[in-house]
C-alpha positions in Angstrom: 120.4 107.0 124.7 123.3 109.5 125.0 124.8 108.2 121.9 121.6 108.7 120.0 121.3 112.2 121.3 124.8 113.0 120.2 124.1 111.6 116.7 121.0 113.6 116.4 122.7 116.8 117.6 125.5 116.2 115.0 122.9 115.8 112.3 121.1 119.1 113.3 124.5 120.9 113.4 125.2 119.6 109.9 121.8 120.8 108.7 122.5 124.3 110.1 126.0 124.4 108.6 124.7 123.2 105.2 121.8 125.8 105.2 124.3 128.6 105.9 126.5 127.3 103.1 123.8 126.3 100.7 124.6 128.8 97.9 128.3 127.8 98.0 127.4 124.1 98.0 125.0 124.4 95.1 127.6 126.4 93.1 130.6 124.1 93.7 129.0 120.7 94.3 130.1 119.1 91.1 133.8 119.8 91.9 134.0 119.5 95.7 131.2 117.2 96.9 131.2 113.6 95.7 128.1 112.9 97.7 126.2 115.3 95.5 126.3 112.8 92.7 123.9 110.7 94.7 121.2 113.2 94.2 119.0 113.0 91.1 119.0 116.2 88.9 115.3 116.4 89.2 115.6 116.6 93.0 118.1 119.4 92.7 115.9 121.3 90.3 113.0 121.2 92.7 115.2 122.3 95.6 115.8 125.6 93.8 112.1 126.4 93.9 111.2 125.3 97.5 111.5 126.7 101.0 113.5 124.7 103.5 110.6 122.9 105.0 108.7 122.2 101.8 108.9 118.5 100.9 110.1 116.6 97.9 108.9 113.2 96.9 112.0 111.0 96.8 113.0 107.4 96.3 116.0 106.7 98.6 118.3 103.7 98.1 120.5 102.4 101.0 123.5 100.3 101.3 122.9 96.6 101.8 123.0 94.7 105.1 126.0 92.5 105.8 125.9 89.9 103.1 128.5 87.7 104.8 126.4 87.6 107.9 123.3 87.0 105.8 124.9 84.0 104.1 126.1 82.6 107.4 122.6 82.7 108.9 121.1 81.1 105.8 123.7 78.3 105.9 123.1 77.9 109.7 119.3 77.5 109.3 119.0 75.6 106.0 122.2 73.6 105.9 123.1 75.0 102.4 125.0 77.9 100.9 123.6 79.0 97.5 126.3 77.1 95.6 125.7 73.9 97.7 122.0 74.2 97.0 122.7 74.4 93.3 124.9 71.3 93.5 122.1 69.4 95.4 119.6 70.5 92.7 122.0 69.3 90.0 122.3 65.9 91.7 118.5 65.6 91.6 118.5 66.4 87.9 121.2 63.9 87.2 119.2 61.2 88.8 116.3 61.7 86.4 117.8 63.2 83.3 119.5 60.1 81.8 116.2 58.2 81.5 114.3 61.3 80.4 116.8 61.9 77.6 116.5 58.2 76.7 112.7 58.4 76.5 113.0 61.6 74.5 115.0 60.1 71.8 113.0 56.8 71.8 109.9 58.9 71.0 111.6 60.1 67.9 112.0 56.5 66.7 109.3 55.9 64.1 109.5 52.1 64.6 107.7 52.3 67.9 104.1 51.3 68.1 101.4 53.8 69.3 101.1 51.8 72.6 104.8 51.9 73.2 104.9 55.7 72.6 102.0 56.2 74.9 103.7 54.2 77.6 106.9 56.2 77.2 104.9 59.5 77.4 103.3 58.4 80.6 106.7 57.4 82.0 108.0 60.8 81.1 105.1 62.5 82.9 105.8 60.4 86.0 109.5 61.2 85.9 108.7 64.9 85.6 106.3 64.7 88.6 108.9 62.9 90.8 111.6 65.3 89.7 109.5 68.4 90.5 108.4 67.0 93.9 112.0 66.3 94.9 113.2 69.7 93.7 110.4 71.5 95.5 111.1 69.6 98.8 114.7 70.8 98.5 114.2 74.4 97.2 111.0 75.7 98.8 112.1 75.5 102.5 115.4 77.1 101.5 113.7 79.9 99.6 111.2 80.6 102.4 114.0 80.7 105.0 116.3 82.8 102.8 113.5 85.4 102.2 112.6 85.6 105.9 116.2 86.2 106.9 116.5 88.8 104.1 113.5 90.6 105.3 114.5 90.5 108.9 118.1 91.8 108.3 116.9 94.3 105.7 114.2 95.8 108.0 116.7 96.1 110.9 119.4 97.6 108.7 117.5 100.3 106.8 115.2 100.9 109.8 118.3 101.8 111.9 119.6 104.1 109.1 116.2 105.8 108.7 116.0 106.3 112.5 119.5 107.8 112.6 118.7 110.2 109.7 115.4 111.2 111.1 113.3 109.6 108.3 109.9 108.5 109.7 109.3 104.9 108.8 105.6 105.2 109.7 104.9 107.8 107.0 107.0 106.2 104.3 104.8 105.2 101.4 107.0 102.3 100.3 109.5 100.4 102.5 111.3 97.4 100.9 113.7 95.6 103.3 114.8 93.1 100.7 116.3 95.6 98.2 116.9 98.3 100.9 114.9 101.2 99.6 112.0 103.5 100.6 109.8 106.1 99.1 108.9 109.1 101.2 108.5 112.9 101.3 111.6 114.7 102.7 111.9 118.4 103.6 114.3 120.2 101.4 116.5 120.8 104.5 117.1 117.1 104.9 118.1 116.2 101.3 121.8 117.2 101.7 122.3 115.6 105.2 120.7 112.4 104.0 122.9 112.3 100.8 126.0 112.8 103.0 125.3 109.6 104.8 127.6 106.7 103.9 124.6 104.4 104.2 122.7 106.2 101.4 123.6 105.4 97.7 121.1 107.4 95.7 118.2 109.8 96.0 115.9 110.0 93.1 112.8 112.2 92.5 109.8 109.9 92.6 106.9 110.6 90.2 104.4 108.1 91.4 101.7 108.6 88.8 99.0 109.0 91.5 97.4 111.7 89.4 97.3 109.6 86.3 93.9 110.0 84.8 92.1 107.8 82.3 93.4 108.4 78.8 91.6 110.9 76.7 89.9 109.9 73.4 92.9 110.9 71.3 95.4 108.9 73.5 97.8 106.6 71.7 97.8 102.8 72.3 101.0 103.2 74.2 99.5 105.8 76.5 96.5 103.6 77.1 98.8 100.7 77.9 100.7 102.9 80.5 97.3 103.4 82.2 96.6 99.7 81.9 99.9 98.9 83.7 99.1 101.6 86.3 95.7 100.2 86.9 96.7 96.5 87.0 100.2 96.4 88.4 100.5 99.5 90.6 101.5 98.7 94.2 99.5 100.6 96.9 101.1 101.7 100.0 100.4 104.1 102.8 98.6 107.2 101.4 98.0 105.8 98.0 99.9 104.5 95.0 103.6 103.9 95.8 105.0 102.1 92.8 104.0 101.8 89.2 106.3 99.6 86.9 107.7 101.1 83.8 107.1 99.6 80.4 110.5 98.2 79.5 109.8 97.2 75.9 106.8 97.8 73.6 106.0 97.0 70.0 102.9 97.4 67.9 103.2 94.2 65.8 100.2 94.8 63.5 97.3 97.2 63.2 94.0 96.1 61.7 91.6 98.5 60.1 87.9 98.2 59.4 86.1 98.8 56.1 86.2 102.6 56.6 89.9 102.6 57.3 89.6 103.1 61.0 91.8 101.1 63.5 89.7 98.4 65.1 92.4 96.4 66.9 96.2 96.3 67.4 98.4 93.3 68.1 101.0 94.3 70.7 104.0 92.8 72.5 105.1 94.4 75.8 106.8 93.7 79.1 107.5 95.7 82.3 111.0 94.3 82.9 113.9 92.4 81.3 112.4 89.3 79.8 113.9 86.1 81.2 113.0 82.4 80.9 110.7 81.8 83.7 107.7 79.5 84.1 107.7 77.7 80.7 106.0 78.2 77.4 102.5 78.4 75.9 101.0 78.6 72.5 99.4 81.7 71.1 97.9 81.0 67.6 100.6 78.7 66.2 103.5 80.5 68.0 105.3 78.9 70.9 106.0 81.7 73.4 108.4 81.6 76.4 107.0 83.2 79.4 109.0 85.9 81.2 108.4 87.0 84.9 107.4 90.6 84.0 105.3 90.3 80.9 102.4 92.7 80.8 100.4 89.8 79.3 101.1 86.1 80.2 103.2 85.3 77.2 104.0 88.9 76.1 101.3 89.4 73.4 98.0 91.1 73.8 95.4 92.7 71.6 94.1 96.2 72.0 90.4 96.7 71.1 90.2 100.2 69.7 86.4 100.3 69.8 86.2 99.4 73.5 89.6 100.9 74.5 90.4 97.6 76.2 93.4 95.3 76.3 93.1 91.5 76.2 95.7 88.9 77.2 95.9 86.5 74.2 96.9 83.6 76.3 93.5 83.8 78.0 91.6 83.9 74.7 90.5 80.5 73.4 88.7 81.9 70.4 90.2 84.7 68.2 87.2 84.9 65.8 85.9 88.1 67.4 88.7 89.9 65.7 88.9 89.4 62.0 92.4 88.3 60.9 93.8 88.1 64.4 95.0 84.5 64.1 96.7 85.2 60.8 98.3 88.4 62.3 99.7 86.4 65.2 101.2 83.8 62.9 102.5 86.4 60.4 103.7 89.2 62.7 103.8 87.8 66.2 106.7 86.8 68.4 107.9 83.3 69.2 108.7 80.3 67.1 106.0 78.9 64.8 104.8 75.4 64.9 105.4 73.8 61.5 108.3 76.2 60.6 110.9 73.6 59.8 113.2 75.8 57.7 113.3 78.5 60.5 112.3 81.5 58.2 109.6 82.6 60.7 106.8 81.6 58.3 104.8 78.5 57.6 104.9 77.9 53.8 104.7 75.2 51.2 108.5 74.8 51.7 107.8 73.5 55.2 105.3 71.1 53.8 107.8 69.8 51.3 110.5 69.4 54.0 108.1 67.5 56.2 107.1 65.2 53.4 110.7 64.5 52.5 111.5 63.7 56.2 108.5 61.3 56.4 109.6 59.6 53.2 113.1 59.2 54.7 114.7 61.2 51.9 116.2 63.6 54.5 116.4 63.7 58.3 114.4 66.0 60.5 116.7 68.8 61.7 117.9 68.8 65.3 116.1 72.1 65.8 112.8 70.3 65.4 113.2 68.7 68.8 111.8 70.4 71.9 114.3 69.5 74.6 113.0 67.9 77.8 115.2 70.4 79.6 113.1 73.3 78.3 110.6 74.6 80.9 107.1 73.3 80.2 103.9 75.0 81.2 101.6 72.3 82.7 98.5 74.0 81.3 98.8 71.9 78.1 100.3 68.6 77.0 104.1 69.0 76.4 105.0 68.8 72.7 108.0 66.9 71.5 108.4 68.5 68.0 107.9 71.9 66.5 106.8 70.1 63.3 103.8 68.7 65.3 101.5 71.3 63.7 98.2 69.7 64.7 99.5 69.1 68.3 98.5 65.4 68.5 101.8 64.4 70.0 103.3 63.0 66.7 105.2 64.4 63.7 103.9 62.6 60.6 102.4 63.1 57.2 99.2 64.3 58.9 101.0 67.5 59.9 101.9 68.1 56.3 98.2 67.8 55.3 97.1 70.1 58.1 99.7 72.7 57.1 98.4 72.5 53.5 94.8 73.1 54.7 96.0 75.9 56.9 97.7 77.6 54.0 94.5 77.7 51.9 92.3 78.7 54.9 90.6 75.4 55.6 90.1 74.0 59.1 92.1 71.1 60.5 91.9 69.0 63.6 94.0 70.1 66.6 95.1 67.9 69.5 94.7 64.2 70.4 
């Protein structure tokens, strides 16, 4: 208890000294106080206009807990380090991958009967199931244990720092023990002492967007999407909204107008974080889209209805007919590789038909890029495809796909799926 009193007394003395020297500190901070670089310029600007006890909304980042101790505990409880877990996962893959690769290339052999191909596809599904089950049995307990230890150590670590600095955990709007950060209101008098702590790395001004109002009639599509993200992805904490993701990338791919020249819908692509390969891929229109962990829409693309001022996730739309020209816009302007695009020019044309016909006539070979690798992540929501040239998605690449592409090019319907 005495130690804590001494620490608190030291902090209070520091505050008194800093307040007395505030003009000097503010004037010479850039040259003499390295800890000042931890403070966001917006925080410093607001300090100039506030009294000592008025508060500033800040996002504080702390040093991490002892990573060596963390890894030791994870190893002790799970039996694996991260590198050892990776090696164990690789061993599981090596057990199944040789046969999966063999099946994959057998399926590209046109001499197999339909019954043989069907049997191979069923075997591939079973191998995928067994592979996934064995991987989950290895990885899931490790992940759960690792996350629990991370949260325990993080809570203890930043909780102790906040207690020492006099930051009230109970009133903090956002407290994340995993990445060691919190969002709270600090009195102006505490900003410098907190920044001087060796356990604090950054202090940013936090504009939480809690006052964000619904967009006005004249708002842009981007402004409306910002509100959509706020409304759908905002994280609520004590006292209201505590975190709203920022839109990392945004593109209006195509704008459709009605007969009077007014915008009626917009095809957009957006995400709220660095796009990474994540869960697999899906098909939007005729485009194969890889899913990222932070897409605003499931596979990145959505449509904005300018009449209703509403956004729709294209991956959840089974029928595009409500928006005239939407399917064509997806195929022409969208993101992701097109089914049927053999020459990789990001368009399905008569050239692709000719190439497919030449391949089927054994005049030339299908390009290696036509194969969808079994190593690629597959979304279980639809039957995995083997070839990008499988335009009608029936599980085969054959002359029927050339015919379907021809019908597609002249606007005629064609059968899709098995």
